[in-house]
C-alpha positions in Angstrom: 7.3 8.4 39.4 5.0 11.6 38.2 7.8 12.5 35.6 8.0 9.0 34.2 8.5 8.6 30.2 7.2 4.7 30.9 4.2 5.6 32.6 3.4 8.8 29.9 4.0 6.4 27.3 1.4 3.6 28.8 -0.9 7.3 29.3 -0.2 7.8 25.5 -0.7 4.3 24.0 -4.2 3.7 25.9 -5.9 6.9 24.2 -7.1 7.0 20.9 -6.8 10.8 20.5 -2.5 10.1 20.9 -1.7 11.0 17.4 -0.3 7.2 16.1 3.1 9.1 15.1 3.5 11.1 18.3 3.3 7.8 20.0 5.7 5.7 18.1 8.2 8.3 18.5 7.8 8.6 22.2 8.4 4.6 22.0 11.2 4.9 20.1 12.8 7.6 22.3 12.5 4.9 24.8 13.6 2.3 23.3 16.7 4.0 21.4 17.6 5.3 25.5 17.3 1.8 27.0 19.3 0.0 24.3 16.7 -2.2 23.1 17.4 -3.0 19.7 15.0 -5.4 18.6 11.9 -3.0 18.8 13.8 0.1 17.9 14.3 -2.0 14.5 10.2 -2.3 14.9 9.3 0.9 15.5 11.4 2.5 12.9 9.5 0.1 10.6 6.2 1.2 11.3 7.6 4.4 11.0 9.4 4.6 7.8 7.8 1.4 6.0 9.0 -2.2 6.0 12.0 -2.6 3.4 10.9 -5.8 2.8 8.0 -9.0 3.1 10.8 -10.4 5.4 10.1 -8.5 8.1 6.6 -7.4 8.1 4.4 -8.5 11.1 1.2 -10.8 11.1 -1.1 -7.9 11.9 0.0 -6.2 8.4 -1.2 -9.1 6.6 -4.7 -8.7 5.1 -6.8 -11.8 3.9 -9.7 -11.9 1.9 -9.7 -8.9 0.3 -12.2 -8.5 -2.6 -10.8 -8.0 -6.1 -13.2 -5.5 -7.9 -13.0 -5.4 -11.7 -13.5 -2.1 -12.9 -16.5 -1.8 -15.5 -16.0 1.8 -17.3 -19.7 2.3 -17.4 -21.0 0.9 -14.5 -18.1 1.2 -11.9 -16.0 -1.4 -10.1 -17.8 -5.1 -10.3 -17.1 -8.2 -8.4 -14.4 -10.0 -10.1 -15.3 -13.4 -10.5 -12.5 -16.1 -10.0 -15.0 -18.8 -11.7 -12.9 -22.1 -11.3 -9.8 -20.8 -10.0 -11.0 -20.8 -6.3 -12.8 -24.1 -6.7 -9.5 -25.9 -8.6 -7.1 -24.4 -5.9 -7.6 -22.4 -2.7 -3.9 -21.5 -2.6 -4.1 -19.9 -6.1 -7.6 -17.9 -4.9 -6.3 -16.8 -1.3 -3.0 -15.3 -3.0 -4.8 -13.2 -5.5 -6.9 -12.1 -2.0 -4.2 -11.1 0.5 -2.4 -8.1 0.6 0.8 -7.3 2.2 1.2 -3.7 3.2 4.4 -2.2 4.0 3.6 1.6 3.8 4.8 3.7 6.8 2.2 4.6 9.5 1.5 7.9 8.4 0.5 6.7 5.2 -1.7 4.3 6.7 -3.3 7.0 9.1 -4.3 8.9 5.8 -5.9 5.7 4.5 -8.0 5.2 7.7 -9.6 8.1 7.5 -11.6 7.5 4.4 -15.0 7.2 4.3 -15.1 5.1 1.4 -13.6 2.3 0.5 -9.9 2.1 -0.8 -9.3 0.4 -4.1 -5.7 -0.4 -5.1 -4.7 -1.9 -8.5 -3.0 -5.3 -8.4 0.5 -5.9 -10.0 0.5 -6.3 -13.4 2.0 -9.9 -13.1 -1.1 -11.0 -11.0 -3.6 -9.0 -13.1 -2.5 -10.5 -16.4 -2.4 -13.7 -14.9 -6.9 -13.5 -13.7 -7.0 -11.4 -16.5 -6.1 -14.7 -19.0 -7.3 -17.0 -17.0 -11.2 -15.7 -16.7 -11.3 -13.6 -20.5 -11.5 -10.2 -18.2 -11.2 -7.5 -20.3 -11.0 -5.0 -17.2 -8.5 -3.5 -14.7 -8.2 -5.3 -11.4 -8.8 -4.0 -8.0 -8.1 -5.0 -4.2 -11.2 -3.2 -2.4 -10.0 -2.8 1.4 -11.8 -1.5 3.9 -10.9 1.8 6.1 -11.4 -0.6 9.2 -8.9 -2.7 8.1 -6.4 0.0 7.9 -7.7 0.6 11.7 -7.5 -2.5 12.8 -3.3 -2.0 11.8 -2.8 1.1 14.0 -4.8 -0.7 16.3 -2.5 -3.6 16.5 0.4 -0.9 16.8 -1.0 0.7 20.3 -1.6 -2.6 21.2 1.7 -3.4 21.0 3.4 0.0 22.1 1.1 -0.3 25.4 2.2 -4.2 26.4 5.5 -3.0 26.3 5.3 0.0 28.4 3.5 -2.4 30.7 6.3 -5.4 30.6 8.6 -2.5 31.2 7.1 -0.9 34.4 6.3 -5.0 35.7 10.3 -4.8 35.6 10.6 -1.8 37.8 11.7 0.4 34.5 10.2 3.6 34.4 12.9 6.2 33.8 13.0 10.0 35.7 12.4 12.4 32.8 14.1 11.7 29.6 16.4 9.7 31.5 16.9 5.8 32.9 19.6 4.6 35.3 22.4 2.0 34.8 20.0 -0.7 36.5 17.2 0.0 34.4 19.4 -0.2 31.5 20.6 -3.2 32.6 17.0 -4.7 33.8 15.3 -3.3 30.1 18.0 -6.3 28.5 15.9 -8.7 30.2 12.7 -8.0 28.7 12.3 -10.0 25.2 10.1 -8.9 22.3 8.9 -11.7 20.0 5.0 -12.8 19.8 3.1 -10.0 17.4 6.7 -9.1 15.7 7.0 -11.6 13.3 6.6 -12.6 10.1 4.0 -15.0 8.3 4.5 -16.6 4.5 5.7 -14.7 1.6 4.7 -11.1 0.5 2.1 -10.1 -2.1 2.2 -6.4 -2.6 1.8 -3.0 -0.6 -1.0 -0.5 -0.2 0.4 2.2 -3.2 -2.1 4.0 -5.4 -5.1 4.4 -3.7 -8.3 5.8 -4.3 -11.8 6.3 -2.9 -14.4 4.6 -4.8 -15.1 7.4 -6.1 -12.3 7.4 -8.7 -10.2 5.1 -10.5 -6.4 4.9 -10.5 -3.8 3.2 -12.8 -0.8 1.5 -12.8 1.3 -0.8 -11.2 1.8 -1.0 -7.4 5.3 -2.0 -7.1 6.4 0.3 -3.3 5.4 2.7 -0.5 5.1 5.1 -2.6 1.6 6.9 -4.1 2.2 7.6 -8.0 0.7 10.4 -8.4 0.9 11.1 -11.9 -1.4 14.4 -12.3 0.5 16.4 -14.2 3.6 15.3 -14.1 4.9 13.5 -17.2 8.1 11.7 -15.5 6.1 10.0 -13.0 3.7 8.9 -16.3 6.8 7.5 -18.3 7.9 5.6 -15.1 4.2 3.9 -14.6 4.4 3.2 -18.4 8.3 1.4 -18.1 6.6 -0.3 -15.3 4.3 -2.2 -17.7 7.1 -2.7 -20.5 6.3 0.3 -22.5 9.7 0.8 -24.6 11.3 4.9 -24.5 10.4 5.3 -28.2 6.8 5.0 -27.9 7.1 7.2 -24.2 8.6 9.7 -26.2 5.9 9.3 -28.7 3.3 9.7 -25.9 5.0 12.9 -24.8 5.0 14.8 -28.4 1.5 13.8 -28.4 0.7 15.4 -25.2 2.9 18.5 -25.8 1.2 18.9 -29.6 -2.3 18.5 -28.5 -4.6 20.8 -26.7 -5.1 19.0 -23.2 -7.9 16.7 -22.9 -11.2 17.4 -20.4 -13.1 14.5 -20.8 -12.4 10.8 -21.5 -13.4 11.2 -25.2 -11.5 13.7 -25.6 -8.7 11.2 -24.7 -9.6 8.8 -27.4 -9.6 11.6 -30.0 -5.7 12.6 -29.2 -4.4 9.7 -27.8 -6.3 6.7 -29.9 -3.9 5.8 -32.1 -1.0 5.4 -29.8 -3.0 3.1 -27.4 -4.1 1.0 -30.5 -0.5 1.1 -31.1 0.7 -0.2 -27.5 -2.1 -2.5 -27.1 -1.5 -4.0 -30.9 2.5 -4.7 -28.8 1.0 -6.3 -25.8 -0.7 -9.0 -27.9 2.9 -9.6 -29.2 4.3 -10.2 -25.7 6.2 -7.4 -25.8 4.0 -5.2 -23.3 3.5 -6.4 -19.7 0.0 -5.8 -20.3 -2.9 -8.5 -21.5 -4.1 -7.0 -24.3 -7.6 -6.7 -24.0 -6.9 -5.0 -20.6 -4.6 -2.6 -22.2 -7.2 0.0 -23.7 -8.6 0.6 -20.1 -4.9 0.7 -18.2 -3.7 2.9 -20.7 -6.3 5.2 -21.1 -7.2 5.5 -17.2 -3.6 6.1 -16.9 -3.2 9.2 -19.3 -6.4 10.6 -18.0 -5.1 10.7 -14.4 -2.1 12.3 -16.0 -4.3 15.2 -17.4 -6.7 14.9 -13.3 -9.6 13.7 -15.2 -12.3 11.3 -13.2 -13.1 7.9 -15.2 
């Protein structure tokens, strides 16, 4: 029993000092050796990220997340939903619910942040709110790192409960091996409760910054869009907003021909004409950004490319 992988897993899961990635890897090894495909799939999703919202567990859905507008002069301010929340409670819940499909390694890094995490709303959601409330500012979810820590705690608890259930069935293993009888008995261990889907998805944490900085762009997947110094990433972000290749190429030429700006004011001088041109297209619906919000979104994206804090 002293060399039991199941008892070792219990010990790891009950200790907050065990790195969550190590805990998941050990649990996956045991589940694969026992031939338990259901929990193996869940563990794999936690390690590499969830492929879609349908497979997302309840504990990865955060509700009542404040929406903040970023005023370039005073910083983040509460977004006023106005009559939207009064007219349709369901609509309000939609815009304050965040579905997180990121791999646990990314969540682990987010949880270490001492400041509020800001993740920009998807363009379609932001545009809707901006147009309905005449808001000119870029919109973000304000996520408390403690909410991310809670997700990780849920994962630890699920693994511990599973390991205890294996023990209750007499499944211990020896070293890295399990007997045929243990493997057979393990098939009777059903796993459901906390690993299930809850409603439709909205988005994931992608570009996330602390409360001392802002990031521009649409959050569309589990990757962090770090566009600083990488024009191809900036171009991809602009394409997500519906900006065509010709306008992106024009921006590239301005970047190549102009001295690198060091301040927000210098960005305005060098790129103001291009930003104004794209803003005009926003009002003709050829670009998927609300016209009033376009200057801030485009300026933030260019500032991030040059590593300028906004």
